[in-house]
Structure formats: C-alpha cells, structure tokens
CHARMM internal coordinates of N, CA and C (Angstrom, degrees):
IC EDIT
DIST 1 N 1 CA 1.4489
DIST 1 CA 1 C 1.5262
ANGL 1 N 1 CA 1 C 107.68
DIST 1 C 2 N 1.3306
ANGL 1 CA 1 C 2 N 115.89
DIHE 1 N 1 CA 1 C 2 N 137.49
DIST 2 N 2 CA 1.4516
ANGL 1 C 2 N 2 CA 119.70
DIHE 1 CA 1 C 2 N 2 CA 179.27
DIST 2 CA 2 C 1.5313
ANGL 2 N 2 CA 2 C 110.25
DIHE 1 C 2 N 2 CA 2 C -114.65
DIST 2 C 3 N 1.3141
ANGL 2 CA 2 C 3 N 116.26
DIHE 2 N 2 CA 2 C 3 N 179.34
DIST 3 N 3 CA 1.4644
ANGL 2 C 3 N 3 CA 120.59
DIHE 2 CA 2 C 3 N 3 CA -176.54
DIST 3 CA 3 C 1.5258
ANGL 3 N 3 CA 3 C 112.22
DIHE 2 C 3 N 3 CA 3 C -60.34
DIST 3 C 4 N 1.3172
ANGL 3 CA 3 C 4 N 118.30
DIHE 3 N 3 CA 3 C 4 N -37.30
DIST 4 N 4 CA 1.4670
ANGL 3 C 4 N 4 CA 119.91
DIHE 3 CA 3 C 4 N 4 CA 178.20
DIST 4 CA 4 C 1.5255
ANGL 4 N 4 CA 4 C 111.46
DIHE 3 C 4 N 4 CA 4 C -62.89
DIST 4 C 5 N 1.3291
ANGL 4 CA 4 C 5 N 116.82
DIHE 4 N 4 CA 4 C 5 N -35.64
DIST 5 N 5 CA 1.4635
ANGL 4 C 5 N 5 CA 120.45
DIHE 4 CA 4 C 5 N 5 CA 176.71
DIST 5 CA 5 C 1.5320
ANGL 5 N 5 CA 5 C 110.44
DIHE 4 C 5 N 5 CA 5 C -64.38
DIST 5 C 6 N 1.3275
ANGL 5 CA 5 C 6 N 116.46
DIHE 5 N 5 CA 5 C 6 N -40.71
DIST 6 N 6 CA 1.4618
ANGL 5 C 6 N 6 CA 119.99
DIHE 5 CA 5 C 6 N 6 CA 178.57
DIST 6 CA 6 C 1.5284
ANGL 6 N 6 CA 6 C 110.92
DIHE 5 C 6 N 6 CA 6 C -67.82
DIST 6 C 7 N 1.3234
ANGL 6 CA 6 C 7 N 116.32
DIHE 6 N 6 CA 6 C 7 N -41.59
DIST 7 N 7 CA 1.4718
ANGL 6 C 7 N 7 CA 120.68
DIHE 6 CA 6 C 7 N 7 CA 179.54
DIST 7 CA 7 C 1.5194
ANGL 7 N 7 CA 7 C 112.15
DIHE 6 C 7 N 7 CA 7 C -60.85
DIST 7 C 8 N 1.3141
ANGL 7 CA 7 C 8 N 116.96
DIHE 7 N 7 CA 7 C 8 N -27.69
DIST 8 N 8 CA 1.4634
ANGL 7 C 8 N 8 CA 121.24
DIHE 7 CA 7 C 8 N 8 CA -177.72
DIST 8 CA 8 C 1.5323
ANGL 8 N 8 CA 8 C 112.49
DIHE 7 C 8 N 8 CA 8 C -75.52
DIST 8 C 9 N 1.3249
ANGL 8 CA 8 C 9 N 116.93
DIHE 8 N 8 CA 8 C 9 N -12.48
DIST 9 N 9 CA 1.4668
ANGL 8 C 9 N 9 CA 120.47
DIHE 8 CA 8 C 9 N 9 CA -177.70
DIST 9 CA 9 C 1.5314
ANGL 9 N 9 CA 9 C 110.49
DIHE 8 C 9 N 9 CA 9 C -97.32
DIST 9 C 10 N 1.3226
ANGL 9 CA 9 C 10 N 118.66
DIHE 9 N 9 CA 9 C 10 N 135.46
DIST 10 N 10 CA 1.4673
ANGL 9 C 10 N 10 CA 121.25
DIHE 9 CA 9 C 10 N 10 CA -179.77
DIST 10 CA 10 C 1.5286
ANGL 10 N 10 CA 10 C 111.86
DIHE 9 C 10 N 10 CA 10 C -80.56
DIST 10 C 11 N 1.3156
ANGL 10 CA 10 C 11 N 115.13
DIHE 10 N 10 CA 10 C 11 N 62.83
DIST 11 N 11 CA 1.4742
ANGL 10 C 11 N 11 CA 121.46
DIHE 10 CA 10 C 11 N 11 CA -176.51
DIST 11 CA 11 C 1.5294
ANGL 11 N 11 CA 11 C 110.24
DIHE 10 C 11 N 11 CA 11 C -127.88
DIST 11 C 12 N 1.3283
ANGL 11 CA 11 C 12 N 116.66
DIHE 11 N 11 CA 11 C 12 N 43.19
DIST 12 N 12 CA 1.4554
ANGL 11 C 12 N 12 CA 121.40
DIHE 11 CA 11 C 12 N 12 CA -175.12
DIST 12 CA 12 C 1.5250
ANGL 12 N 12 CA 12 C 111.61
DIHE 11 C 12 N 12 CA 12 C -115.42
DIST 12 C 13 N 1.3109
ANGL 12 CA 12 C 13 N 115.52
DIHE 12 N 12 CA 12 C 13 N 142.27
DIST 13 N 13 CA 1.4561
ANGL 12 C 13 N 13 CA 123.36
DIHE 12 CA 12 C 13 N 13 CA 174.89
DIST 13 CA 13 C 1.5302
ANGL 13 N 13 CA 13 C 107.49
DIHE 12 C 13 N 13 CA 13 C -133.31
DIST 13 C 14 N 1.3069
ANGL 13 CA 13 C 14 N 116.22
DIHE 13 N 13 CA 13 C 14 N 171.17
DIST 14 N 14 CA 1.4559
ANGL 13 C 14 N 14 CA 121.89
DIHE 13 CA 13 C 14 N 14 CA 172.31
DIST 14 CA 14 C 1.5199
ANGL 14 N 14 CA 14 C 107.87
DIHE 13 C 14 N 14 CA 14 C -106.32
DIST 14 C 15 N 1.3172
ANGL 14 CA 14 C 15 N 116.00
DIHE 14 N 14 CA 14 C 15 N 170.11
DIST 15 N 15 CA 1.4573
ANGL 14 C 15 N 15 CA 119.25
DIHE 14 CA 14 C 15 N 15 CA 174.80
DIST 15 CA 15 C 1.5171
ANGL 15 N 15 CA 15 C 109.82
DIHE 14 C 15 N 15 CA 15 C -144.40
DIST 15 C 16 N 1.3043
ANGL 15 CA 15 C 16 N 114.59
DIHE 15 N 15 CA 15 C 16 N 156.51
DIST 16 N 16 CA 1.4420
ANGL 15 C 16 N 16 CA 121.71
DIHE 15 CA 15 C 16 N 16 CA -178.74
DIST 16 CA 16 C 1.5140
ANGL 16 N 16 CA 16 C 108.22
DIHE 15 C 16 N 16 CA 16 C -127.99
DIST 16 C 17 N 1.3151
ANGL 16 CA 16 C 17 N 117.48
DIHE 16 N 16 CA 16 C 17 N 120.93
DIST 17 N 17 CA 1.4641
ANGL 16 C 17 N 17 CA 121.25
DIHE 16 CA 16 C 17 N 17 CA -178.85
DIST 17 CA 17 C 1.5215
ANGL 17 N 17 CA 17 C 112.66
DIHE 16 C 17 N 17 CA 17 C -59.98
DIST 17 C 18 N 1.3330
ANGL 17 CA 17 C 18 N 117.26
DIHE 17 N 17 CA 17 C 18 N -27.49
DIST 18 N 18 CA 1.4702
ANGL 17 C 18 N 18 CA 120.23
DIHE 17 CA 17 C 18 N 18 CA -178.94
DIST 18 CA 18 C 1.5268
ANGL 18 N 18 CA 18 C 111.81
DIHE 17 C 18 N 18 CA 18 C -66.27
DIST 18 C 19 N 1.3281
ANGL 18 CA 18 C 19 N 116.67
DIHE 18 N 18 CA 18 C 19 N -20.43
DIST 19 N 19 CA 1.4690
ANGL 18 C 19 N 19 CA 120.75
DIHE 18 CA 18 C 19 N 19 CA -179.52
DIST 19 CA 19 C 1.5300
ANGL 19 N 19 CA 19 C 109.16
DIHE 18 C 19 N 19 CA 19 C -114.71
DIST 19 C 20 N 1.3251
ANGL 19 CA 19 C 20 N 116.89
DIHE 19 N 19 CA 19 C 20 N 38.25
DIST 20 N 20 CA 1.4628
ANGL 19 C 20 N 20 CA 123.14
DIHE 19 CA 19 C 20 N 20 CA 178.29
DIST 20 CA 20 C 1.5278
ANGL 20 N 20 CA 20 C 113.04
DIHE 19 C 20 N 20 CA 20 C 49.61
DIST 20 C 21 N 1.3111
ANGL 20 CA 20 C 21 N 116.09
DIHE 20 N 20 CA 20 C 21 N 47.16
DIST 21 N 21 CA 1.4595
ANGL 20 C 21 N 21 CA 123.89
DIHE 20 CA 20 C 21 N 21 CA 177.54
DIST 21 CA 21 C 1.5257
ANGL 21 N 21 CA 21 C 113.40
DIHE 20 C 21 N 21 CA 21 C 59.75
DIST 21 C 22 N 1.3113
ANGL 21 CA 21 C 22 N 116.50
DIHE 21 N 21 CA 21 C 22 N 31.32
DIST 22 N 22 CA 1.4647
ANGL 21 C 22 N 22 CA 120.29
DIHE 21 CA 21 C 22 N 22 CA 175.65
DIST 22 CA 22 C 1.5225
ANGL 22 N 22 CA 22 C 108.56
DIHE 21 C 22 N 22 CA 22 C -62.81
DIST 22 C 23 N 1.3349
ANGL 22 CA 22 C 23 N 118.23
DIHE 22 N 22 CA 22 C 23 N 138.44
DIST 23 N 23 CA 1.4628
ANGL 22 C 23 N 23 CA 120.05
DIHE 22 CA 22 C 23 N 23 CA -179.67
DIST 23 CA 23 C 1.5292
ANGL 23 N 23 CA 23 C 111.41
DIHE 22 C 23 N 23 CA 23 C -69.68
DIST 23 C 24 N 1.3249
ANGL 23 CA 23 C 24 N 115.45
DIHE 23 N 23 CA 23 C 24 N 136.91
DIST 24 N 24 CA 1.4632
ANGL 23 C 24 N 24 CA 122.94
DIHE 23 CA 23 C 24 N 24 CA -179.67
DIST 24 CA 24 C 1.5212
ANGL 24 N 24 CA 24 C 108.75
DIHE 23 C 24 N 24 CA 24 C -114.64
DIST 24 C 25 N 1.3176
ANGL 24 CA 24 C 25 N 116.47
DIHE 24 N 24 CA 24 C 25 N 133.28
DIST 25 N 25 CA 1.4603
ANGL 24 C 25 N 25 CA 122.13
DIHE 24 CA 24 C 25 N 25 CA 176.65
DIST 25 CA 25 C 1.5292
ANGL 25 N 25 CA 25 C 108.40
DIHE 24 C 25 N 25 CA 25 C -68.12
DIST 25 C 26 N 1.3326
ANGL 25 CA 25 C 26 N 118.80
DIHE 25 N 25 CA 25 C 26 N 117.07
DIST 26 N 26 CA 1.4569
ANGL 25 C 26 N 26 CA 121.28
DIHE 25 CA 25 C 26 N 26 CA -177.79
DIST 26 CA 26 C 1.5332
ANGL 26 N 26 CA 26 C 114.01
DIHE 25 C 26 N 26 CA 26 C -64.85
DIST 26 C 27 N 1.3003
ANGL 26 CA 26 C 27 N 117.39
DIHE 26 N 26 CA 26 C 27 N -19.31
DIST 27 N 27 CA 1.4687
ANGL 26 C 27 N 27 CA 119.75
DIHE 26 CA 26 C 27 N 27 CA -179.02
DIST 27 CA 27 C 1.5209
ANGL 27 N 27 CA 27 C 112.46
DIHE 26 C 27 N 27 CA 27 C -86.25
DIST 27 C 28 N 1.3481
ANGL 27 CA 27 C 28 N 116.98
DIHE 27 N 27 CA 27 C 28 N -31.13
DIST 28 N 28 CA 1.4605
ANGL 27 C 28 N 28 CA 119.74
DIHE 27 CA 27 C 28 N 28 CA -172.63
DIST 28 CA 28 C 1.5279
ANGL 28 N 28 CA 28 C 114.57
DIHE 27 C 28 N 28 CA 28 C -119.09
DIST 28 C 29 N 1.3029
ANGL 28 CA 28 C 29 N 118.17
DIHE 28 N 28 CA 28 C 29 N -22.31
DIST 29 N 29 CA 1.4541
ANGL 28 C 29 N 29 CA 121.63
DIHE 28 CA 28 C 29 N 29 CA -175.23
DIST 29 CA 29 C 1.5232
ANGL 29 N 29 CA 29 C 112.97
DIHE 28 C 29 N 29 CA 29 C 84.72
DIST 29 C 30 N 1.3335
ANGL 29 CA 29 C 30 N 117.26
DIHE 29 N 29 CA 29 C 30 N -4.87
DIST 30 N 30 CA 1.4649
ANGL 29 C 30 N 30 CA 121.77
DIHE 29 CA 29 C 30 N 30 CA 176.60
DIST 30 CA 30 C 1.5334
ANGL 30 N 30 CA 30 C 108.61
DIHE 29 C 30 N 30 CA 30 C -80.97
DIST 30 C 31 N 1.3137
ANGL 30 CA 30 C 31 N 116.11
DIHE 30 N 30 CA 30 C 31 N 172.28
DIST 31 N 31 CA 1.4599
ANGL 30 C 31 N 31 CA 119.08
DIHE 30 CA 30 C 31 N 31 CA 177.73
DIST 31 CA 31 C 1.5223
ANGL 31 N 31 CA 31 C 110.19
DIHE 30 C 31 N 31 CA 31 C -64.79
DIST 31 C 32 N 1.3195
ANGL 31 CA 31 C 32 N 115.89
DIHE 31 N 31 CA 31 C 32 N 138.25
DIST 32 N 32 CA 1.4604
ANGL 31 C 32 N 32 CA 122.31
DIHE 31 CA 31 C 32 N 32 CA 175.60
DIST 32 CA 32 C 1.5211
ANGL 32 N 32 CA 32 C 107.81
DIHE 31 C 32 N 32 CA 32 C -93.74
DIST 32 C 33 N 1.3133
ANGL 32 CA 32 C 33 N 116.04
DIHE 32 N 32 CA 32 C 33 N 164.53
DIST 33 N 33 CA 1.4566
ANGL 32 C 33 N 33 CA 121.69
DIHE 32 CA 32 C 33 N 33 CA 176.06
DIST 33 CA 33 C 1.5197
ANGL 33 N 33 CA 33 C 107.73
DIHE 32 C 33 N 33 CA 33 C -120.71
DIST 33 C 34 N 1.3154
ANGL 33 CA 33 C 34 N 116.48
DIHE 33 N 33 CA 33 C 34 N 128.61
DIST 34 N 34 CA 1.4630
ANGL 33 C 34 N 34 CA 119.97
DIHE 33 CA 33 C 34 N 34 CA -178.91
DIST 34 CA 34 C 1.5158
ANGL 34 N 34 CA 34 C 112.18
DIHE 33 C 34 N 34 CA 34 C -68.29
DIST 34 C 35 N 1.3296
ANGL 34 CA 34 C 35 N 117.45
DIHE 34 N 34 CA 34 C 35 N -10.48
DIST 35 N 35 CA 1.4649
ANGL 34 C 35 N 35 CA 121.32
DIHE 34 CA 34 C 35 N 35 CA 178.53
DIST 35 CA 35 C 1.5313
ANGL 35 N 35 CA 35 C 112.44
DIHE 34 C 35 N 35 CA 35 C -106.77
DIST 35 C 36 N 1.3317
ANGL 35 CA 35 C 36 N 117.39
DIHE 35 N 35 CA 35 C 36 N 6.73
DIST 36 N 36 CA 1.4663
ANGL 35 C 36 N 36 CA 121.20
DIHE 35 CA 35 C 36 N 36 CA -176.93
DIST 36 CA 36 C 1.5247
ANGL 36 N 36 CA 36 C 110.89
DIHE 35 C 36 N 36 CA 36 C -127.26
DIST 36 C 37 N 1.3321
ANGL 36 CA 36 C 37 N 117.66
DIHE 36 N 36 CA 36 C 37 N 97.44
DIST 37 N 37 CA 1.4672
ANGL 36 C 37 N 37 CA 121.22
DIHE 36 CA 36 C 37 N 37 CA -178.32
DIST 37 CA 37 C 1.5258
ANGL 37 N 37 CA 37 C 114.30
DIHE 36 C 37 N 37 CA 37 C -57.70
DIST 37 C 38 N 1.3272
ANGL 37 CA 37 C 38 N 118.61
DIHE 37 N 37 CA 37 C 38 N -20.30
DIST 38 N 38 CA 1.4636
ANGL 37 C 38 N 38 CA 119.10
DIHE 37 CA 37 C 38 N 38 CA 179.16
DIST 38 CA 38 C 1.5318
ANGL 38 N 38 CA 38 C 111.60
DIHE 37 C 38 N 38 CA 38 C -69.87
DIST 38 C 39 N 1.3422
ANGL 38 CA 38 C 39 N 117.61
DIHE 38 N 38 CA 38 C 39 N -11.40
DIST 39 N 39 CA 1.4647
ANGL 38 C 39 N 39 CA 121.09
DIHE 38 CA 38 C 39 N 39 CA 178.33
DIST 39 CA 39 C 1.5335
ANGL 39 N 39 CA 39 C 112.02
DIHE 38 C 39 N 39 CA 39 C -101.78
DIST 39 C 40 N 1.3088
ANGL 39 CA 39 C 40 N 117.05
DIHE 39 N 39 CA 39 C 40 N 8.49
DIST 40 N 40 CA 1.4598
ANGL 39 C 40 N 40 CA 122.24
DIHE 39 CA 39 C 40 N 40 CA 177.80
DIST 40 CA 40 C 1.5188
ANGL 40 N 40 CA 40 C 109.12
DIHE 39 C 40 N 40 CA 40 C -104.10
DIST 40 C 41 N 1.3213
ANGL 40 CA 40 C 41 N 116.81
DIHE 40 N 40 CA 40 C 41 N 172.99
DIST 41 N 41 CA 1.4660
ANGL 40 C 41 N 41 CA 120.79
DIHE 40 CA 40 C 41 N 41 CA -178.89
DIST 41 CA 41 C 1.5193
ANGL 41 N 41 CA 41 C 109.80
DIHE 40 C 41 N 41 CA 41 C -149.75
DIST 41 C 42 N 1.3110
ANGL 41 CA 41 C 42 N 114.99
DIHE 41 N 41 CA 41 C 42 N -178.05
DIST 42 N 42 CA 1.4557
ANGL 41 C 42 N 42 CA 119.92
DIHE 41 CA 41 C 42 N 42 CA 176.21
DIST 42 CA 42 C 1.5284
ANGL 42 N 42 CA 42 C 109.27
DIHE 41 C 42 N 42 CA 42 C -76.26
DIST 42 C 43 N 1.2935
ANGL 42 CA 42 C 43 N 114.98
DIHE 42 N 42 CA 42 C 43 N 166.00
DIST 43 N 43 CA 1.4713
ANGL 42 C 43 N 43 CA 120.30
DIHE 42 CA 42 C 43 N 43 CA 177.78
DIST 43 CA 43 C 1.5232
ANGL 43 N 43 CA 43 C 110.37
DIHE 42 C 43 N 43 CA 43 C -58.45
DIST 43 C 44 N 1.3315
ANGL 43 CA 43 C 44 N 116.86
DIHE 43 N 43 CA 43 C 44 N -46.95
DIST 44 N 44 CA 1.4645
ANGL 43 C 44 N 44 CA 120.20
DIHE 43 CA 43 C 44 N 44 CA -178.26
DIST 44 CA 44 C 1.5269
ANGL 44 N 44 CA 44 C 111.90
DIHE 43 C 44 N 44 CA 44 C -62.26
DIST 44 C 45 N 1.3284
ANGL 44 CA 44 C 45 N 116.86
DIHE 44 N 44 CA 44 C 45 N -41.11
DIST 45 N 45 CA 1.4681
ANGL 44 C 45 N 45 CA 120.20
DIHE 44 CA 44 C 45 N 45 CA 177.22
DIST 45 CA 45 C 1.5252
ANGL 45 N 45 CA 45 C 110.87
DIHE 44 C 45 N 45 CA 45 C -62.01
DIST 45 C 46 N 1.3185
ANGL 45 CA 45 C 46 N 116.09
DIHE 45 N 45 CA 45 C 46 N -42.30
DIST 46 N 46 CA 1.4643
ANGL 45 C 46 N 46 CA 120.44
DIHE 45 CA 45 C 46 N 46 CA -179.97
DIST 46 CA 46 C 1.5250
ANGL 46 N 46 CA 46 C 111.19
DIHE 45 C 46 N 46 CA 46 C -64.75
DIST 46 C 47 N 1.3220
ANGL 46 CA 46 C 47 N 116.63
DIHE 46 N 46 CA 46 C 47 N -41.03
DIST 47 N 47 CA 1.4655
ANGL 46 C 47 N 47 CA 120.22
DIHE 46 CA 46 C 47 N 47 CA 179.24
DIST 47 CA 47 C 1.5292
ANGL 47 N 47 CA 47 C 110.74
DIHE 46 C 47 N 47 CA 47 C -62.53
DIST 47 C 48 N 1.3142
ANGL 47 CA 47 C 48 N 117.28
DIHE 47 N 47 CA 47 C 48 N -43.88
DIST 48 N 48 CA 1.4735
ANGL 47 C 48 N 48 CA 120.45
DIHE 47 CA 47 C 48 N 48 CA 178.80
DIST 48 CA 48 C 1.5328
ANGL 48 N 48 CA 48 C 110.76
DIHE 47 C 48 N 48 CA 48 C -65.31
DIST 48 C 49 N 1.3138
ANGL 48 CA 48 C 49 N 116.46
DIHE 48 N 48 CA 48 C 49 N -36.29
DIST 49 N 49 CA 1.4654
ANGL 48 C 49 N 49 CA 121.11
DIHE 48 CA 48 C 49 N 49 CA -177.12
DIST 49 CA 49 C 1.5271
ANGL 49 N 49 CA 49 C 112.29
DIHE 48 C 49 N 49 CA 49 C -70.05
DIST 49 C 50 N 1.3144
ANGL 49 CA 49 C 50 N 118.02
DIHE 49 N 49 CA 49 C 50 N -23.90
DIST 50 N 50 CA 1.4672
ANGL 49 C 50 N 50 CA 120.85
DIHE 49 CA 49 C 50 N 50 CA 179.63
DIST 50 CA 50 C 1.5270
ANGL 50 N 50 CA 50 C 109.91
DIHE 49 C 50 N 50 CA 50 C -56.04
DIST 50 C 51 N 1.3203
ANGL 50 CA 50 C 51 N 117.12
DIHE 50 N 50 CA 50 C 51 N -48.93
DIST 51 N 51 CA 1.4683
ANGL 50 C 51 N 51 CA 118.51
DIHE 50 CA 50 C 51 N 51 CA 179.20
DIST 51 CA 51 C 1.5237
ANGL 51 N 51 CA 51 C 111.38
DIHE 50 C 51 N 51 CA 51 C -79.29
DIST 51 C 52 N 1.3245
ANGL 51 CA 51 C 52 N 117.04
DIHE 51 N 51 CA 51 C 52 N -36.48
DIST 52 N 52 CA 1.4660
ANGL 51 C 52 N 52 CA 121.02
DIHE 51 CA 51 C 52 N 52 CA -179.32
DIST 52 CA 52 C 1.5237
ANGL 52 N 52 CA 52 C 112.41
DIHE 51 C 52 N 52 CA 52 C -57.62
DIST 52 C 53 N 1.3381
ANGL 52 CA 52 C 53 N 116.79
DIHE 52 N 52 CA 52 C 53 N -43.39
DIST 53 N 53 CA 1.4641
ANGL 52 C 53 N 53 CA 121.44
DIHE 52 CA 52 C 53 N 53 CA -177.93
DIST 53 CA 53 C 1.5379
ANGL 53 N 53 CA 53 C 112.24
DIHE 52 C 53 N 53 CA 53 C -105.22
DIST 53 C 54 N 1.3274
ANGL 53 CA 53 C 54 N 116.81
DIHE 53 N 53 CA 53 C 54 N 11.09
DIST 54 N 54 CA 1.4665
ANGL 53 C 54 N 54 CA 122.71
DIHE 53 CA 53 C 54 N 54 CA 179.56
DIST 54 CA 54 C 1.5304
ANGL 54 N 54 CA 54 C 111.99
DIHE 53 C 54 N 54 CA 54 C 54.61
DIST 54 C 55 N 1.3017
ANGL 54 CA 54 C 55 N 115.38
DIHE 54 N 54 CA 54 C 55 N 47.23
DIST 55 N 55 CA 1.4665
ANGL 54 C 55 N 55 CA 121.28
DIHE 54 CA 54 C 55 N 55 CA 178.45
DIST 55 CA 55 C 1.5219
ANGL 55 N 55 CA 55 C 109.86
DIHE 54 C 55 N 55 CA 55 C -86.32
DIST 55 C 56 N 1.3084
ANGL 55 CA 55 C 56 N 115.95
DIHE 55 N 55 CA 55 C 56 N 164.52
DIST 56 N 56 CA 1.4608
ANGL 55 C 56 N 56 CA 121.40
DIHE 55 CA 55 C 56 N 56 CA 179.39
DIST 56 CA 56 C 1.5263
ANGL 56 N 56 CA 56 C 111.97
DIHE 55 C 56 N 56 CA 56 C -80.88
DIST 56 C 57 N 1.3254
ANGL 56 CA 56 C 57 N 116.95
DIHE 56 N 56 CA 56 C 57 N -26.57
DIST 57 N 57 CA 1.4580
ANGL 56 C 57 N 57 CA 120.14
DIHE 56 CA 56 C 57 N 57 CA -178.62
DIST 57 CA 57 C 1.5127
ANGL 57 N 57 CA 57 C 111.18
DIHE 56 C 57 N 57 CA 57 C 176.44
DIST 57 C 58 N 1.3128
ANGL 57 CA 57 C 58 N 115.30
DIHE 57 N 57 CA 57 C 58 N -170.05
DIST 58 N 58 CA 1.4620
ANGL 57 C 58 N 58 CA 120.83
DIHE 57 CA 57 C 58 N 58 CA 178.85
DIST 58 CA 58 C 1.5187
ANGL 58 N 58 CA 58 C 108.73
DIHE 57 C 58 N 58 CA 58 C -126.58
DIST 58 C 59 N 1.3344
ANGL 58 CA 58 C 59 N 115.24
DIHE 58 N 58 CA 58 C 59 N 161.42
DIST 59 N 59 CA 1.4547
ANGL 58 C 59 N 59 CA 119.44
DIHE 58 CA 58 C 59 N 59 CA -179.05
DIST 59 CA 59 C 1.5147
ANGL 59 N 59 CA 59 C 111.91
DIHE 58 C 59 N 59 CA 59 C -151.60
DIST 59 C 60 N 1.2996
ANGL 59 CA 59 C 60 N 114.90
DIHE 59 N 59 CA 59 C 60 N 158.45
DIST 60 N 60 CA 1.4562
ANGL 59 C 60 N 60 CA 123.73
DIHE 59 CA 59 C 60 N 60 CA -179.01
DIST 60 CA 60 C 1.5244
ANGL 60 N 60 CA 60 C 108.98
DIHE 59 C 60 N 60 CA 60 C -90.89
DIST 60 C 61 N 1.3200
ANGL 60 CA 60 C 61 N 117.19
DIHE 60 N 60 CA 60 C 61 N 138.70
DIST 61 N 61 CA 1.4647
ANGL 60 C 61 N 61 CA 121.80
DIHE 60 CA 60 C 61 N 61 CA 179.42
DIST 61 CA 61 C 1.5307
ANGL 61 N 61 CA 61 C 109.49
DIHE 60 C 61 N 61 CA 61 C -89.83
DIST 61 C 62 N 1.3187
ANGL 61 CA 61 C 62 N 116.28
DIHE 61 N 61 CA 61 C 62 N 119.40
DIST 62 N 62 CA 1.4578
ANGL 61 C 62 N 62 CA 121.69
DIHE 61 CA 61 C 62 N 62 CA 175.68
DIST 62 CA 62 C 1.5269
ANGL 62 N 62 CA 62 C 108.54
DIHE 61 C 62 N 62 CA 62 C -90.11
DIST 62 C 63 N 1.3186
ANGL 62 CA 62 C 63 N 116.14
DIHE 62 N 62 CA 62 C 63 N 132.29
DIST 63 N 63 CA 1.4636
ANGL 62 C 63 N 63 CA 120.63
DIHE 62 CA 62 C 63 N 63 CA -171.60
DIST 63 CA 63 C 1.5216
ANGL 63 N 63 CA 63 C 114.80
DIHE 62 C 63 N 63 CA 63 C -114.69
DIST 63 C 64 N 1.3166
ANGL 63 CA 63 C 64 N 117.77
DIHE 63 N 63 CA 63 C 64 N 3.76
DIST 64 N 64 CA 1.4569
ANGL 63 C 64 N 64 CA 119.88
DIHE 63 CA 63 C 64 N 64 CA -178.22
DIST 64 CA 64 C 1.5130
ANGL 64 N 64 CA 64 C 112.72
DIHE 63 C 64 N 64 CA 64 C 87.29
DIST 64 C 65 N 1.3277
ANGL 64 CA 64 C 65 N 116.30
DIHE 64 N 64 CA 64 C 65 N 17.78
DIST 65 N 65 CA 1.4624
ANGL 64 C 65 N 65 CA 120.93
DIHE 64 CA 64 C 65 N 65 CA -178.32
DIST 65 CA 65 C 1.5281
ANGL 65 N 65 CA 65 C 112.86
DIHE 64 C 65 N 65 CA 65 C -92.45
DIST 65 C 66 N 1.3275
ANGL 65 CA 65 C 66 N 117.06
DIHE 65 N 65 CA 65 C 66 N 17.31
DIST 66 N 66 CA 1.4511
ANGL 65 C 66 N 66 CA 120.64
DIHE 65 CA 65 C 66 N 66 CA 178.26
DIST 66 CA 66 C 1.5131
ANGL 66 N 66 CA 66 C 113.52
DIHE 65 C 66 N 66 CA 66 C 106.88
DIST 66 C 67 N 1.3185
ANGL 66 CA 66 C 67 N 118.30
DIHE 66 N 66 CA 66 C 67 N -17.78
DIST 67 N 67 CA 1.4602
ANGL 66 C 67 N 67 CA 120.78
DIHE 66 CA 66 C 67 N 67 CA 176.24
DIST 67 CA 67 C 1.5142
ANGL 67 N 67 CA 67 C 108.66
DIHE 66 C 67 N 67 CA 67 C -84.06
DIST 67 C 68 N 1.3150
ANGL 67 CA 67 C 68 N 116.44
DIHE 67 N 67 CA 67 C 68 N 139.20
DIST 68 N 68 CA 1.4550
ANGL 67 C 68 N 68 CA 121.76
DIHE 67 CA 67 C 68 N 68 CA 177.55
DIST 68 CA 68 C 1.5190
ANGL 68 N 68 CA 68 C 109.30
DIHE 67 C 68 N 68 CA 68 C -131.47
DIST 68 C 69 N 1.3052
ANGL 68 CA 68 C 69 N 115.96
DIHE 68 N 68 CA 68 C 69 N 157.46
DIST 69 N 69 CA 1.4580
ANGL 68 C 69 N 69 CA 121.47
DIHE 68 CA 68 C 69 N 69 CA 177.25
DIST 69 CA 69 C 1.5076
ANGL 69 N 69 CA 69 C 110.03
DIHE 68 C 69 N 69 CA 69 C -138.41
DIST 69 C 70 N 1.3195
ANGL 69 CA 69 C 70 N 114.79
DIHE 69 N 69 CA 69 C 70 N 159.12
DIST 70 N 70 CA 1.4544
ANGL 69 C 70 N 70 CA 121.20
DIHE 69 CA 69 C 70 N 70 CA 179.48
DIST 70 CA 70 C 1.5191
ANGL 70 N 70 CA 70 C 107.43
DIHE 69 C 70 N 70 CA 70 C -125.40
DIST 70 C 71 N 1.3263
ANGL 70 CA 70 C 71 N 116.75
DIHE 70 N 70 CA 70 C 71 N 126.92
DIST 71 N 71 CA 1.4608
ANGL 70 C 71 N 71 CA 121.19
DIHE 70 CA 70 C 71 N 71 CA 176.40
DIST 71 CA 71 C 1.5196
ANGL 71 N 71 CA 71 C 109.86
DIHE 70 C 71 N 71 CA 71 C -88.71
DIST 71 C 72 N 1.3021
ANGL 71 CA 71 C 72 N 115.99
DIHE 71 N 71 CA 71 C 72 N 123.57
DIST 72 N 72 CA 1.4715
ANGL 71 C 72 N 72 CA 120.04
DIHE 71 CA 71 C 72 N 72 CA 179.63
DIST 72 CA 72 C 1.5250
ANGL 72 N 72 CA 72 C 107.48
DIHE 71 C 72 N 72 CA 72 C -117.86
DIST 72 C 73 N 1.3269
ANGL 72 CA 72 C 73 N 115.34
DIHE 72 N 72 CA 72 C 73 N 90.40
DIST 73 N 73 CA 1.4473
ANGL 72 C 73 N 73 CA 120.86
DIHE 72 CA 72 C 73 N 73 CA 176.46
DIST 73 CA 73 C 1.5137
ANGL 73 N 73 CA 73 C 107.84
DIHE 72 C 73 N 73 CA 73 C -145.93
DIST 73 C 74 N 1.2940
ANGL 73 CA 73 C 74 N 117.03
DIHE 73 N 73 CA 73 C 74 N -166.64
DIST 74 N 74 CA 1.4653
ANGL 73 C 74 N 74 CA 120.71
DIHE 73 CA 73 C 74 N 74 CA -175.27
DIST 74 CA 74 C 1.5111
ANGL 74 N 74 CA 74 C 111.11
DIHE 73 C 74 N 74 CA 74 C -43.21
END
COOR INIT
IC SEED 1 N 1 CA 1 C
IC BUILD
C-alpha cells in the first residue's frame, strides 16, 4: 500500500500539539475519536482543516486492520 492508497480512505484527522496530539475532527474542529469513523474525514478535508482550525498537521487513523505506522519524532 502506498500513500495514494491511504489518501483514498476517509480515515484522516487533524492534530494539535497544544493538546498532546489529540485527534481533531476535520469537519467540526471538535475532538475526534479513533474508534468513531463519523469523526474522521477524507485526506483533502483534513488538509484544509489544518489551517482552518490552526492544527499542527493531519494524520491517518489506524484501526487494527493490519496496517501499522511508526512515529518518528522527538
């Protein structure tokens, strides 16, 4: 699976460093839930929401379906 495959899935949220990378619903700006797909959005929606809600970035929601990710930061 490549990045375009991930972008095609509506499993994106935003995050804000001020709230310890808590997931943000890209549609509403409220907190998202990693277990509630109704609080996720498309990649494009998440990208637009980053500036709209002054988030630090966007991220893909992993659901335990076999996809894994590694965070490489501080």
